[in-house]
C-alpha positions in Angstrom: -10.6 -14.8 -5.4 -11.8 -18.1 -7.0 -9.3 -19.8 -4.7 -10.4 -18.1 -1.5 -14.2 -18.6 -2.0 -14.2 -22.4 -2.1 -15.7 -24.0 1.0 -13.6 -27.2 1.2 -15.7 -28.5 4.1 -18.7 -28.9 1.8 -16.9 -30.1 -1.4 -17.0 -33.8 -2.3 -13.9 -35.2 -4.1 -15.0 -38.8 -4.7 -14.7 -38.4 -8.5 -12.1 -36.1 -9.8 -10.0 -35.9 -13.0 -6.2 -35.7 -12.8 -5.0 -32.2 -13.5 -8.4 -30.7 -12.8 -9.1 -27.7 -10.5 -10.9 -30.1 -8.2 -7.7 -32.1 -7.8 -6.0 -28.9 -6.7 -8.7 -28.2 -4.2 -8.5 -31.8 -2.9 -4.8 -31.2 -2.3 -5.6 -28.2 -0.2 -8.2 -30.1 1.9 -5.8 -33.0 2.5 -2.8 -30.9 3.2 -0.8 -32.0 0.1 -0.4 -28.4 -1.1 -0.9 -24.9 0.4 -2.8 -21.9 -0.6 0.4 -20.1 -1.3 1.6 -22.8 -3.7 -1.7 -22.8 -5.6 -1.8 -19.0 -5.8 1.7 -19.1 -7.2 0.7 -21.6 -9.8 -2.3 -19.5 -10.8 -0.1 -16.4 -11.1 2.3 -18.3 -13.4 -0.5 -19.4 -15.7 -1.8 -15.8 -15.8 1.7 -14.5 -16.7 2.2 -12.7 -13.4 5.4 -12.8 -11.4 4.8 -14.3 -8.0 6.9 -15.3 -5.0 6.1 -17.7 -2.2 7.0 -16.1 1.1 7.6 -18.2 4.3 7.8 -16.8 7.8 6.0 -16.4 11.1 2.3 -15.4 11.5 0.2 -14.4 14.5 -2.6 -16.9 13.8 -5.7 -18.0 15.7 -3.6 -19.6 18.5 -1.3 -16.6 19.0 -1.0 -15.1 22.5 0.2 -11.5 23.0 3.9 -11.4 23.9 4.5 -14.8 22.4 8.1 -15.6 21.2 8.7 -17.1 17.8 11.2 -19.9 17.2 12.0 -21.9 14.0 9.4 -24.6 13.4 6.6 -22.9 15.2 3.8 -20.7 13.8 5.2 -21.2 10.3 3.1 -19.8 7.5 3.3 -19.0 3.8 1.8 -16.3 1.7 2.7 -14.6 -1.6 4.1 -11.5 -3.2 2.8 -10.7 -6.7 4.2 -8.1 -9.2 1.4 -5.8 -10.4 1.9 -2.7 -12.5 5.5 -2.4 -11.6 5.0 -2.9 -7.8 5.3 -5.9 -5.5 2.1 -6.5 -3.5 1.2 -9.0 -0.8 -1.5 -11.6 -0.8 -2.5 -14.2 1.8 -5.1 -16.4 0.0 -5.3 -18.8 3.0 -6.3 -16.1 5.5 -8.6 -14.6 2.9 -10.4 -17.9 2.7 -10.8 -18.9 6.3 -11.5 -17.2 9.6 -12.0 -18.4 13.2 -15.5 -18.2 14.7 -15.3 -18.8 18.4 -12.5 -18.7 21.0 -10.5 -21.8 20.1 -8.4 -22.6 17.1 -10.1 -25.9 16.5 -11.3 -27.4 13.2 -14.9 -26.8 14.2 -14.3 -23.1 14.8 -12.8 -22.4 11.3 -15.3 -21.3 8.7 -14.8 -20.4 5.1 -15.7 -16.8 4.5 -14.0 -14.5 2.0 -12.0 -11.6 3.6 -11.0 -9.1 0.9 -8.5 -7.5 3.3 -5.8 -10.1 2.6 -5.7 -9.3 -1.1 -3.1 -6.5 -1.5 -3.1 -5.2 2.1 -0.8 -2.3 3.0 2.6 -3.8 4.0 2.7 -1.4 6.9 -0.4 -3.1 8.2 0.3 -6.7 7.3 3.6 -6.6 9.3 1.5 -6.7 12.5 0.7 -10.3 11.8 3.1 -11.6 9.1 6.9 -11.7 9.5 8.8 -13.1 6.5 12.0 -15.0 6.9 13.5 -12.7 4.2 13.1 -9.1 5.4 13.0 -7.8 1.8 9.5 -9.2 1.6 8.2 -6.9 4.3 8.2 -4.3 1.5 8.9 -1.6 4.1 11.3 1.4 4.0 12.8 0.2 7.3 12.7 -3.5 8.1 11.0 -4.6 11.4 13.2 -6.9 13.5 11.8 -10.1 15.1 11.9 -8.7 18.7 9.9 -5.7 17.4 7.4 -8.0 15.7 7.0 -10.0 18.8 6.3 -6.9 20.9 3.8 -5.4 18.4 0.1 -5.7 19.2 -2.0 -8.3 17.4 -3.9 -6.1 15.0 -6.8 -7.6 13.0 -8.2 -6.3 9.7 -11.1 -4.4 11.3 -8.7 -2.1 13.2 -7.4 -0.9 9.8 -10.7 -1.0 8.0 -12.0 1.6 10.5 -8.9 3.7 10.1 -7.9 3.4 13.7 -4.4 4.4 15.0 -2.6 4.1 18.3 -1.9 7.3 20.1 -0.3 5.6 23.2 0.8 2.1 24.1 2.1 0.5 20.8 3.0 -2.9 22.4 0.9 -6.0 22.7 1.6 -6.5 26.4 1.1 -3.6 28.8 2.1 -3.7 32.5 0.3 -1.4 34.9 -0.1 -0.8 38.6 -3.5 0.9 39.0 -5.3 2.9 36.4 -4.3 2.6 32.7 -5.5 4.8 29.8 -5.0 3.6 26.2 -5.8 6.2 23.6 -6.8 5.5 20.0 -7.4 7.8 17.1 -10.0 7.4 14.3 -10.8 9.6 11.3 -13.1 12.5 11.9 -15.2 11.6 8.9 -16.1 8.2 10.3 -19.1 7.4 12.4 -18.6 7.1 16.2 -17.0 3.8 17.2 -18.0 2.0 20.4 -15.5 -0.4 21.9 -15.8 -3.6 24.0 -12.8 -5.2 25.6 -11.8 -8.1 27.7 -9.0 -8.1 30.3 -7.0 -11.3 30.5 -4.8 -12.3 33.5 -2.1 -14.9 33.2 
């Protein structure tokens, strides 16, 4: 969490010592290293087995139904071995989130999101598709066409315990009325929804 709570926008790197934590953070700010690489290094120093995972991610500029091709939407995150089990971590997404409608530098803000530390692999697969299917950590691997068809689910959906009852794809075609049903736990407070319809 030390890594994900640093606001690189506000940090000054005029005077840094070689090999210092500040040098690592400067590398993140200038793009010389990645959150996944730094997290892997921290795990190694802590005596934890870690793996850097590369693959596709449905980031801020993703559009429902979008197809993924090599070289586009590339992302990296980590797997870490804890108490005999491989778990997933995305320190980059834990550190930054978009505020606004565009994926511009001005719209990105540093704000810790605990969800991306050890999320359920069954949930993370909605946004993260590793090149090596073993790092999905699922009983049955999801194929790329399945990943492309899946809806773009954000952490709040899972935090509220929501589930789909109907329509489990990101793009829905309809002529006339359409009913989409969701389920949420009976022990939760009532949830009110807002939605926006997009036409392309």
